[in-house]
C-alpha positions as CSV (number, residue, x, y, z in Angstrom):
1,M,52.2,60.3,87.0
2,L,51.8,58.0,89.9
3,H,50.0,59.3,93.0
4,M,50.0,57.2,96.2
5,F,48.0,57.7,99.4
6,R,47.7,55.9,102.7
7,L,44.3,55.6,104.4
8,E,44.9,55.4,108.1
9,D,42.7,54.9,111.2
10,V,39.8,53.7,109.2
11,T,37.5,52.1,111.9
12,V,34.2,50.3,111.1
13,E,32.4,47.4,112.8
14,G,33.4,43.8,112.1
15,P,36.7,41.8,111.5
16,P,39.4,43.7,109.5
17,R,39.0,41.8,106.2
18,Q,35.2,42.2,106.3
19,Q,35.8,45.9,107.1
20,L,37.9,46.3,104.0
21,K,35.5,44.3,101.8
22,R,32.5,46.3,103.0
23,L,34.3,49.6,102.5
24,L,35.5,48.8,99.0
25,A,32.1,47.4,98.0
26,H,30.5,50.7,99.1
27,V,32.9,52.8,97.2
28,R,32.8,50.7,94.1
29,S,29.0,51.1,94.0
30,L,29.3,54.8,93.7
31,P,28.4,56.5,90.3
32,G,31.5,57.0,88.1
33,Y,33.7,54.5,89.8
34,K,33.8,52.2,86.8
35,T,35.2,54.9,84.6
36,V,38.4,55.0,86.6
37,A,38.4,51.5,88.1
38,D,41.3,50.4,86.0
39,Q,43.4,53.3,87.3
40,L,42.8,52.5,91.0
41,S,44.7,49.8,92.8
42,E,44.1,49.0,96.5
43,F,46.8,47.1,98.2
44,D,48.9,46.6,101.4
45,F,46.1,45.6,103.7
46,R,47.1,46.0,107.4
47,H,45.4,45.9,110.7
48,T,47.1,47.8,113.4
49,G,44.2,48.6,115.8
50,S,42.4,50.1,112.9
51,L,42.2,49.7,109.2
52,S,45.2,51.0,107.1
53,F,45.8,50.5,103.4
54,C,47.3,52.2,100.4
55,V,45.7,53.5,97.2
56,Q,47.6,54.3,94.1
57,V,46.2,56.3,91.1
58,R,48.0,56.8,87.8
59,T,46.0,59.7,86.2
60,E,44.8,63.1,87.3
61,V,41.2,62.0,86.6
62,A,41.6,59.1,89.0
63,K,43.2,61.4,91.6
64,S,40.3,63.8,91.3
65,F,37.8,60.9,91.7
66,L,39.7,59.7,94.8
67,L,39.7,63.1,96.5
68,K,36.1,64.0,95.6
69,V,34.3,60.7,95.8
70,Y,36.3,57.9,97.2
71,W,37.7,59.7,100.2
72,P,34.4,61.4,101.3
73,A,32.8,57.9,101.2
74,V,35.5,56.6,103.6
75,Q,35.0,59.6,105.9
76,K,31.2,58.9,106.1
77,L,32.0,55.4,107.3
78,S,34.9,56.5,109.6
79,P,35.0,60.2,110.4
80,A,38.3,59.8,112.3
81,S,40.2,58.4,109.3
82,K,43.1,60.2,107.7
83,L,44.3,60.4,104.1
84,V,48.1,60.8,103.9
85,P,50.0,61.4,100.6
86,L,52.8,58.9,100.3
87,V,54.5,60.6,97.5
88,L,56.2,63.9,98.3
89,S,56.7,66.4,95.5
90,T,60.3,67.4,95.0
91,G,59.2,70.8,93.8
92,L,60.4,70.0,90.3
93,S,57.7,68.7,88.0
94,D,60.1,67.0,85.6
95,F,61.9,65.3,88.5
96,D,58.5,64.2,90.0
97,R,57.5,62.7,86.6
98,I,60.8,60.8,86.3
99,L,60.6,59.5,89.9
100,G,57.0,58.3,89.3
101,G,55.3,61.2,91.0
102,G,57.9,62.3,93.5
103,L,59.8,60.8,96.5
104,L,58.0,57.8,98.0
105,R,57.6,58.0,101.8
106,G,59.5,55.2,103.6
107,S,62.1,55.0,100.8
108,L,65.9,55.2,100.9
109,V,67.3,57.3,98.0
110,C,70.9,57.5,97.0
111,L,72.3,60.4,94.9
112,Q,75.6,59.3,93.5
113,G,78.1,61.4,91.6
114,E,81.7,62.5,91.2
115,S,83.0,65.6,93.0
116,G,81.5,68.7,91.5
117,T,78.4,67.1,89.9
118,G,76.0,69.0,92.1
119,K,75.1,66.4,94.7
120,T,75.1,68.9,97.5
121,L,73.2,71.5,95.6
122,L,70.5,69.0,94.6
123,G,70.4,67.7,98.2
124,L,69.9,71.2,99.5
125,W,67.2,71.9,96.9
126,L,65.3,68.7,97.9
127,A,65.6,69.5,101.6
128,H,64.3,73.1,101.0
129,E,61.3,71.9,98.9
130,L,60.4,69.2,101.3
131,S,60.6,71.5,104.3
132,K,58.1,73.8,102.6
133,Q,55.5,71.0,102.6
134,G,55.6,70.9,106.4
135,V,58.0,68.0,106.6
136,R,60.8,68.1,109.2
137,V,64.1,67.9,107.4
138,V,67.5,67.4,109.0
139,Y,70.5,68.0,106.7
140,A,73.7,66.3,108.1
141,T,77.0,67.6,106.7
142,Q,80.7,67.9,107.5
143,F,80.7,71.6,106.9
144,D,82.2,73.2,110.1
145,H,79.6,75.9,110.2
146,P,76.0,75.5,108.9
147,P,75.9,79.1,107.8
148,E,78.6,78.2,105.2
149,L,76.2,75.8,103.7
150,V,73.5,78.4,103.6
151,R,75.8,80.8,101.7
152,Y,76.8,77.9,99.4
153,A,73.1,77.5,98.5
154,L,72.9,81.0,97.3
155,G,74.7,79.8,94.2
156,I,71.4,78.4,93.0
157,S,69.3,81.3,94.3
158,L,68.1,79.1,97.1
159,G,67.1,81.0,100.3
160,L,67.5,78.5,103.2
161,L,67.3,81.1,106.0
162,P,63.4,81.2,106.3
163,A,63.2,77.4,106.4
164,T,66.0,77.1,109.0
165,R,64.5,79.9,111.2
166,S,61.1,78.2,111.1
167,G,62.6,74.9,112.3
168,A,61.3,73.0,109.3
169,L,64.9,72.6,108.1
170,E,67.8,72.0,110.4
171,I,71.4,71.9,109.3
172,R,73.7,69.9,111.6
173,S,77.5,69.4,111.6
174,V,78.4,65.8,111.9
175,D,81.9,64.4,112.4
176,S,81.3,60.7,113.2
177,M,79.2,57.7,112.4
178,E,78.0,57.6,116.0
179,K,76.7,61.1,115.8
180,L,74.9,60.3,112.5
181,E,73.2,57.3,114.1
182,E,72.2,59.5,117.0
183,I,70.5,62.0,114.7
184,A,68.8,59.2,112.8
185,N,67.4,57.8,116.0
186,E,66.4,61.2,117.3
187,I,64.4,62.3,114.3
188,E,62.6,58.9,114.1
189,L,62.9,58.0,110.4
190,G,59.7,55.9,110.9
191,S,57.7,59.0,111.2
192,R,57.1,61.8,108.6
193,N,60.7,63.1,108.7
194,V,63.5,63.4,106.1
195,L,67.2,62.9,106.8
196,V,69.7,64.1,104.2
197,V,73.3,62.9,104.6
198,D,76.0,64.7,102.6
199,Q,79.1,62.6,101.6
200,I,78.0,59.5,103.5
201,E,81.3,57.7,102.5
202,D,83.2,60.0,104.9
203,F,81.5,58.4,107.8
204,L,82.3,54.8,106.8
205,E,85.3,52.6,107.2
206,T,84.3,49.7,104.9
207,D,81.7,48.6,102.4
208,T,80.3,46.3,105.1
209,A,79.6,49.3,107.2
210,L,77.5,50.8,104.5
211,V,75.6,47.6,104.0
212,G,74.8,47.7,107.7
213,L,73.8,51.3,107.6
214,V,71.5,50.7,104.7
215,T,69.9,47.7,106.4
216,R,69.4,49.7,109.7
217,M,67.8,52.7,107.9
218,R,65.6,50.4,105.8
219,K,64.4,48.6,108.9
220,A,63.8,51.8,110.7
221,M,61.6,53.1,107.8
222,R,59.8,49.8,107.1
223,G,56.1,50.7,107.2
224,G,56.9,54.3,108.1
225,Q,56.8,57.5,106.1
226,G,60.3,58.9,106.7
227,I,62.7,59.4,103.8
228,S,66.5,59.0,104.0
229,I,68.6,60.6,101.2
230,L,72.3,59.7,101.0
231,L,74.7,61.7,98.9
232,C,77.8,59.7,98.0
233,S,80.5,59.1,95.4
234,P,80.0,56.4,92.7
235,T,82.3,53.9,94.4
236,T,80.5,54.0,97.7
237,L,77.6,51.8,97.0
238,D,78.4,48.2,96.2
239,D,75.9,45.8,94.6
240,R,74.8,44.4,98.0
241,S,74.1,47.9,99.3
242,R,72.2,48.8,96.1
243,R,70.0,45.8,96.4
244,R,69.0,46.9,99.9
245,A,68.2,50.4,98.7
246,D,64.5,51.0,97.9
247,G,65.3,53.9,95.5
248,L,68.4,55.0,93.6
249,V,69.1,58.2,91.7
250,L,72.5,58.2,90.1
251,L,74.2,61.4,89.0
252,E,77.0,60.8,86.5
253,L,79.6,63.1,85.1
254,P,79.6,63.3,81.3
255,Q,83.4,63.0,81.4
256,P,84.3,60.5,84.1
257,G,87.5,61.4,85.8
258,S,87.6,64.9,84.5
259,G,87.6,66.4,88.0
260,R,85.5,69.2,89.3
261,V,83.1,71.0,86.8
262,S,81.2,74.2,86.9
263,H,77.8,74.2,88.6
264,T,76.3,75.1,85.2
265,R,77.4,71.8,83.8
266,T,74.8,69.3,82.6
267,V,75.0,65.9,84.4
268,R,73.3,62.7,83.6
269,V,70.8,61.0,86.0
270,L,69.9,57.4,86.1
271,K,66.9,56.5,88.2
272,H,66.1,53.1,89.6
273,R,63.6,52.8,92.5
274,G,64.0,49.1,93.1
275,L,60.7,48.6,91.3
276,P,60.2,46.4,88.2
277,V,60.8,49.3,85.8
278,N,63.6,50.2,83.5
279,P,66.0,52.9,84.5
280,V,65.3,56.3,83.0
281,A,68.1,58.3,81.4
282,C,67.6,62.1,81.9
283,T,69.6,65.2,82.8
284,V,70.0,67.6,85.7
285,H,70.9,71.2,84.9
286,I,72.0,73.3,87.9
287,S,72.3,77.0,87.2
288,G,71.6,80.4,88.7
289,R,67.9,79.8,87.8
290,G,67.7,76.7,90.0
291,I,67.6,73.0,89.0
292,E,65.9,71.7,85.9
293,I,65.5,68.0,85.3
294,A,64.2,66.2,82.2
295,E,64.7,63.0,80.2
296,M,67.5,63.1,77.7
297,N,65.8,62.0,74.5
298,I,68.3,62.2,71.7
299,E,65.8,61.0,69.0
300,G,63.0,63.1,70.1
301,G,65.2,66.1,70.6
302,I,67.4,67.6,73.3
303,R,66.6,70.9,75.0
304,P,69.2,73.7,74.8
305,W,70.0,73.6,78.6
306,Q,70.7,69.9,78.4
307,I,74.0,70.4,76.7
308,A,77.1,72.5,77.6
309,E,76.7,76.3,77.0
310,S,79.6,76.3,74.5
311,L,78.0,73.7,72.3
312,R,74.6,75.2,72.6
313,N,75.8,78.7,71.4
314,C,77.7,77.0,68.6
315,L,74.6,75.2,67.3
316,L,72.4,78.3,67.6
317,N,74.9,80.4,65.8
318,A,75.3,77.9,63.0
319,V,71.5,77.7,62.5
320,E,71.1,81.5,62.5
321,R,73.8,81.8,59.8
322,N,72.6,78.9,57.7
323,A,76.0,77.2,58.0
324,E,76.7,74.1,56.0
325,D,79.3,72.7,58.4
326,I,80.5,73.3,62.0
327,F,84.2,72.5,62.8
328,L,85.3,72.0,66.4
329,L,89.0,71.6,67.2
330,E,89.7,71.5,70.9
331,G,91.1,74.8,72.1
332,E,90.6,76.5,68.8
333,P,87.8,79.0,67.8
334,V,84.6,77.5,66.3
335,A,84.7,77.5,62.5
336,L,81.6,77.6,60.3
337,R,81.5,76.8,56.6
338,L,79.3,79.3,54.7
339,S,79.0,78.3,51.1
340,E,82.7,78.1,50.1
341,D,84.0,80.3,52.9
342,L,85.2,79.6,56.4
343,L,84.0,81.9,59.2
344,F,86.0,81.8,62.5
345,D,84.2,82.8,65.7
346,K,87.1,84.0,67.9
347,D,84.7,84.7,70.8
348,L,83.6,81.1,71.0
349,K,86.1,78.3,71.8
350,A,85.4,74.9,70.5
351,D,84.3,72.2,73.0
352,P,84.0,68.9,71.2
353,R,84.1,67.1,74.6
354,A,80.5,68.3,75.2
355,L,79.4,65.9,72.4
356,F,80.1,62.9,74.6
357,D,76.8,63.6,76.4
358,L,75.0,62.7,73.2
359,L,76.7,59.4,72.6
360,S,75.0,56.1,73.4
361,T,76.9,53.4,75.3
362,L,77.8,51.5,72.1
363,Q,78.9,54.7,70.4
364,R,81.2,55.5,73.3
365,E,82.7,52.0,73.0
366,R,83.1,52.6,69.3
367,F,85.0,55.8,69.9
368,A,87.2,54.2,72.6
369,A,88.1,51.4,70.1
370,N,88.6,53.5,66.9
371,S,89.0,57.1,68.1
372,D,86.2,57.9,65.6
373,V,82.4,57.7,65.7
374,D,79.5,59.0,63.6
375,F,76.2,59.9,65.2
376,S,73.2,62.2,64.8
377,F,70.9,64.1,67.2
378,N,67.9,66.4,67.3
379,F,68.1,69.8,68.9
380,F,65.3,72.1,69.9
381,L,65.7,75.8,69.2
382,P,64.3,78.5,71.6
383,D,61.2,78.8,69.4
384,K,60.5,75.1,70.0
385,S,61.3,74.1,66.4
386,R,63.6,71.2,65.9
387,V,66.8,70.9,63.9
388,R,68.7,67.6,63.1
389,F,72.5,67.4,63.1
390,R,74.8,64.6,62.0
391,A,78.3,64.6,63.5
392,N,81.6,62.9,63.5
393,L,83.8,62.9,66.6
394,H,87.5,62.0,66.1
395,L,91.1,62.7,67.2
396,Q,93.6,65.0,65.6
397,K,97.1,65.4,67.0
398,G,95.9,63.5,70.0
399,Q,93.1,66.0,70.7
400,L,89.4,65.8,70.2
401,A,87.8,67.3,67.1
402,A,84.4,67.2,65.5
403,T,82.5,68.0,62.4
404,I,78.8,68.8,62.6
405,R,76.4,69.3,59.7
406,P,72.8,70.5,59.9
407,V,70.3,68.2,58.2
408,P,67.3,69.9,56.7
409,K,64.1,69.0,58.6
410,K,62.0,68.5,55.6
411,I,63.0,66.5,52.5
412,T,63.4,68.8,49.5
413,G,61.6,67.7,46.4
414,F,62.9,67.3,42.8
415,D,61.7,70.7,41.6
416,S,63.2,72.6,44.5
417,L,66.5,70.8,44.0
418,T,66.4,71.5,40.2
419,L,67.1,67.8,39.6
420,P,66.6,66.8,35.9
421,R,64.1,64.4,34.5
422,P,66.5,61.4,34.2
423,I,66.9,61.4,38.0
424,Q,63.2,61.8,38.6
425,N,62.7,58.7,36.3
426,L,64.7,56.6,38.8
427,V,61.5,56.4,40.9
428,E,60.5,53.6,38.6
429,L,63.3,51.4,39.8
430,E,62.1,48.3,41.8
431,R,65.3,46.2,42.2
432,G,69.0,46.4,41.8
433,L,71.8,48.6,43.2
434,L,71.3,52.4,42.9
435,L,74.7,54.0,43.5
436,V,74.8,57.8,44.2
437,S,78.3,59.3,43.9
438,G,80.1,62.6,44.2
439,P,82.7,64.4,46.2
440,T,82.2,65.3,49.9
441,G,79.5,67.9,50.4
442,S,78.0,67.4,46.9
443,G,74.4,66.7,48.2
444,K,74.4,62.9,47.8
445,S,72.2,62.4,50.9
446,T,69.8,65.1,49.8
447,T,69.4,63.5,46.3
448,I,68.9,60.0,47.9
449,A,66.2,61.5,50.2
450,A,64.4,63.1,47.3
451,I,64.3,59.9,45.3
452,L,63.1,57.8,48.3
453,D,60.5,60.4,49.2
454,A,59.1,60.3,45.7
455,I,59.0,56.5,45.8
456,L,57.4,56.3,49.2
457,R,54.6,58.7,48.1
458,S,54.1,57.1,44.6
459,R,53.6,53.5,45.6
460,S,53.0,51.3,48.7
461,T,56.4,50.0,49.8
462,H,58.4,49.0,52.9
463,L,61.7,50.9,53.4
464,I,64.3,49.9,55.9
465,T,67.4,52.2,56.4
466,I,70.6,51.0,58.0
467,E,72.6,54.2,58.6
468,N,75.6,55.4,60.7
469,P,74.2,57.9,61.6
470,I,70.5,58.5,60.6
471,E,70.4,61.7,58.6
472,Y,67.0,62.5,57.0
473,E,64.0,61.4,58.9
474,F,61.3,59.9,56.7
475,T,57.9,60.8,58.1
476,G,54.4,61.5,56.9
477,Y,53.8,58.4,54.8
478,T,51.2,56.8,57.1
479,G,48.6,54.9,55.1
480,I,50.9,54.8,52.0
481,S,54.3,53.3,52.9
482,L,56.0,51.7,55.9
483,I,59.4,53.1,57.1
484,E,61.9,51.7,59.6
485,Q,65.1,53.6,60.3
486,R,67.9,51.8,62.2
487,E,71.0,53.6,63.5
488,I,74.1,51.5,64.0
489,Y,75.3,51.5,67.7
490,T,71.9,52.9,68.8
491,D,69.3,50.5,67.3
492,T,71.6,47.7,66.5
493,P,75.1,46.8,67.9
494,S,76.7,46.4,64.5
495,F,76.2,46.8,60.7
496,E,76.6,43.1,60.2
497,Q,73.9,42.2,62.6
498,A,71.5,44.7,61.1
499,V,72.1,43.3,57.6
500,Q,71.7,39.7,58.8
501,G,68.2,40.6,60.1
502,V,67.0,42.8,57.3
503,L,65.8,40.1,55.0
504,R,63.7,38.6,57.8
505,Q,62.1,42.1,58.1
506,N,60.8,41.8,54.5
507,P,61.6,45.2,53.0
508,Q,61.2,46.2,49.4
509,I,63.8,49.0,49.6
510,I,67.0,49.1,51.7
511,L,69.1,52.2,52.3
512,L,72.6,51.3,53.4
513,G,74.0,54.8,53.9
514,E,77.6,54.8,52.5
515,L,79.8,52.1,51.0
516,R,83.0,52.4,53.0
517,D,84.4,48.9,53.3
518,Q,84.2,45.3,51.9
519,E,81.6,44.2,54.5
520,T,79.2,47.0,53.5
521,T,79.8,46.5,49.8
522,E,79.3,42.7,49.9
523,A,76.0,43.2,51.8
524,A,74.8,45.8,49.2
525,L,75.6,43.4,46.3
526,A,74.0,40.4,48.0
527,L,70.8,42.3,48.9
528,A,70.6,43.7,45.3
529,E,70.9,40.2,43.9
530,T,67.9,39.0,46.0
531,G,65.5,41.3,44.2
532,H,65.6,44.3,46.5
533,L,66.2,47.9,45.5
534,V,69.3,48.9,47.4
535,V,70.2,52.6,47.6
536,T,73.6,53.7,48.8
537,S,76.3,56.3,48.2
538,V,80.1,56.5,47.6
539,H,82.6,59.3,47.5
540,A,84.0,59.6,43.9
541,L,84.9,62.3,41.3
542,S,83.0,60.8,38.4
543,A,80.6,58.0,37.5
544,G,83.5,55.9,36.2
545,K,85.5,56.4,39.4
546,A,82.4,55.5,41.4
547,I,82.3,52.1,39.7
548,M,86.0,51.7,40.1
549,R,85.8,52.7,43.8
550,V,83.4,49.9,44.4
551,A,85.3,47.3,42.4
552,N,88.6,48.1,44.0
553,I,87.3,47.3,47.4
554,F,87.8,43.7,46.5
555,T,91.1,41.9,45.9
556,G,92.3,38.5,44.9
557,D,89.9,35.8,43.9
558,R,87.0,37.7,45.5
559,R,87.5,40.6,43.0
560,E,86.5,38.6,39.9
561,Q,83.4,37.3,41.6
562,A,82.5,40.8,42.8
563,L,82.9,42.3,39.3
564,A,80.5,39.7,38.0
565,Q,78.0,40.6,40.7
566,L,78.4,44.3,40.1
567,S,77.8,44.1,36.4
568,V,74.5,42.3,37.1
569,A,73.4,44.1,40.2
570,L,74.0,47.7,39.1
571,A,70.7,49.3,38.2
572,A,71.9,52.9,38.0
573,V,74.8,55.2,38.8
574,I,74.4,58.9,39.6
575,Y,77.3,61.3,39.8
576,Q,76.7,64.9,40.9
577,R,78.6,68.0,41.8
578,L,77.4,71.4,43.2
579,L,78.1,74.5,41.1
580,P,77.7,78.2,42.0
581,R,74.5,79.8,40.6
582,A,74.9,82.5,38.0
583,D,73.0,85.0,40.3
584,G,75.3,84.3,43.2
585,K,72.4,83.0,45.3
586,G,73.5,79.6,46.3
587,I,74.4,76.4,44.4
588,V,72.8,74.1,41.9
589,P,73.6,70.4,41.2
590,A,75.0,69.2,37.9
591,V,74.4,65.4,37.4
592,E,75.3,62.4,35.3
593,V,73.0,59.4,35.2
594,I,73.9,56.0,33.8
595,R,71.2,53.2,33.5
596,S,72.8,51.3,30.5
597,P,73.7,47.7,31.2
598,D,76.0,48.0,28.2
599,V,78.1,50.7,29.9
600,F,78.4,48.6,33.0
601,R,79.3,45.5,31.0
602,R,82.0,47.4,29.0
603,A,83.5,48.8,32.2
604,M,83.9,45.3,33.6
605,E,85.5,43.7,30.5
606,N,89.0,44.7,31.5
607,P,89.0,45.0,35.3
608,D,92.7,45.8,35.4
609,S,92.4,48.8,33.1
610,N,91.3,52.3,34.0
611,F,87.7,52.1,34.8
612,D,87.3,55.8,34.4
613,V,88.6,55.7,30.8
614,A,86.5,52.6,30.0
615,V,83.3,54.2,31.3
616,D,84.2,57.5,29.6
617,R,84.6,55.7,26.2
618,A,81.4,53.8,26.8
619,I,79.4,57.0,27.6
620,Y,80.7,59.1,24.7
621,G,81.5,56.4,22.2
622,G,78.0,55.1,21.5
623,S,74.4,55.9,21.1
624,F,71.9,54.7,23.7
625,G,68.1,54.5,24.1
626,A,66.2,57.2,25.9
627,G,67.0,57.4,29.6
628,A,70.0,55.0,29.4
629,V,72.7,57.7,29.7
630,Y,72.4,61.3,30.7
631,R,75.8,62.9,30.4
632,L,77.3,65.6,32.6
633,E,77.6,67.9,29.6
634,E,73.8,67.6,28.9
635,S,73.1,68.6,32.5
636,L,75.5,71.6,32.3
637,H,74.0,72.7,29.0
638,S,70.5,72.5,30.5
639,L,71.5,74.6,33.5
640,Y,73.2,77.1,31.2
641,K,70.1,77.5,29.0
642,K,68.0,78.1,32.1
643,K,70.5,80.8,33.1
644,L,71.2,79.0,36.4
645,I,75.0,78.8,35.7
646,S,77.4,81.0,33.8
647,L,79.2,80.1,30.6
648,E,82.5,80.2,32.6
649,T,81.1,77.5,35.0
650,L,79.9,75.3,32.1
651,V,83.3,75.4,30.4
652,A,85.2,74.8,33.7
653,H,83.2,71.7,34.6
654,A,82.6,70.0,31.3
655,N,84.5,66.7,30.8
656,R,84.0,66.6,26.9
657,L,83.3,70.2,25.8
658,E,84.0,69.3,22.2
659,W,81.3,66.5,22.4
660,L,78.8,69.1,23.6
661,E,79.7,71.6,20.9
662,A,79.3,69.0,18.2
663,R,75.9,67.9,19.7
664,V,74.3,71.4,20.0
665,G,76.1,73.1,17.1
666,E,77.4,75.9,19.2
667,R,80.9,77.0,20.2
668,F,81.5,77.6,24.0
669,S,85.2,78.0,24.1
């Protein structure tokens, strides 16, 4: 956090520059100075009858040194000197941190936002906190009676009466620009005073008037320690006015144009102080407890109060019930999927609009163009633990809807997932295309994560994921493997651009999320042909249909070339489905694994025939070496022998029950 102080009325013998040189030489010779020298910065030398200069410190250690060593040394040289803090605390530690320590004296701050975003409440809070520090604050408003504003402040449990009675805070009714200028001149913004103006646009006739006002206030405060805070709508400040503002805090509605919102609504803040720093995205939460402000860090994790109450309760309820999916249809009750059942919470209305707060700029543009967007986010629970969610926001019947799925925090290993040895053996793969298939919700992402986790721990490798959105977070491989995870529309503007750059980033393994279109599939084949291990998934109801799904993406002349590429690039195909456990305690995966080049070749021989039939004949019509083919029936039989599934489940899901019976010499039907 940045702390700034002004040393005033420092008087020693000699010319001003020699005074400063002598003073700094003395202080720098003191024990311990070198330990914090890189944190201290002296600047803004002035001579106005006596020496006056600023000191800024960036750590609490440096601040302690300044107050205990540096400042006493100055006082010994000049007993009449004064140390004045230039950064005033807002009374909100998170807000102070975001502003670089607090509000800088002599600055002009603009709080912008639509009607109902909480500008007045935040302005009142700042006025109240600053008045408690002994600063004289004048709050100019168009409210007919100041007591109305005092009562309004009670909505955030803010007691203004003591401050107004003491004279530290004065609330004035203003009805014209002339009156406002009179107040500004009266309180002398160049001194240690603060002027807060509510709805500044109501006093202006044109943008030029605001440019002039900003210029006059900036000139009045130049070199002084007063602060002017202007509350206005987003359209009030034009570019010229913004360039003249020394500080800018921007309040933005999550849903522009939605009209007034409740004071418990979360709003987004953008800070730009006119300094060479990047704007900071954060949130302001105004409620009965007061105002809380913090950075909105989607990747690191969002705090419960940073999102709308309806969405917060929905997520907490889903985590508590171990829900597999959350369904939000605008105006309908929230629905949770628990195993194979749907649970409707009639007391909680769905609010998919609240998810807009969690979208990046590119993701919002994607939704505006396609009415559909995938994304992910981290959410902190009340016990400080973190849960990751992936979500899809879309339209249905012209209204918003969303599907949200919790993603396990830790990657589950092979044993816990009861995945068979043939899948565990895929850790040996070093190149080619690994295709993981299955119906929606069959655990494809979980299986992929388990395979990659085992690879990353067993050998030193470089993994790059290109996902939309990022699901599992691969962490804990430091010193073994290197992992980069890139999310489309957050870390890269497009899938195409990410793929174009991935070869220059020199990975050994590439995760491409899901094959949905020709662009993604062509990229997967091209990368697999260059000697990389490419891992991806596809929705399909069998291993044969998975190959067919990929092949049918291509048409015309490109289809024949793609089939030739696919027959060479395919390293392995996994098909899996989830079955109910025999004990009724959850689910268990049944899988099929194909690593035989002969199966892939025979599937491609007649591209216009039924791939499913061709693969089926190849799987059950020949004998293969160990590990080349692991049939679904073998998986079902293994689960049955371990008493993980019932006989009824085995019979219901077997593709070739007669083949299994002939193989094991046992009748199941």
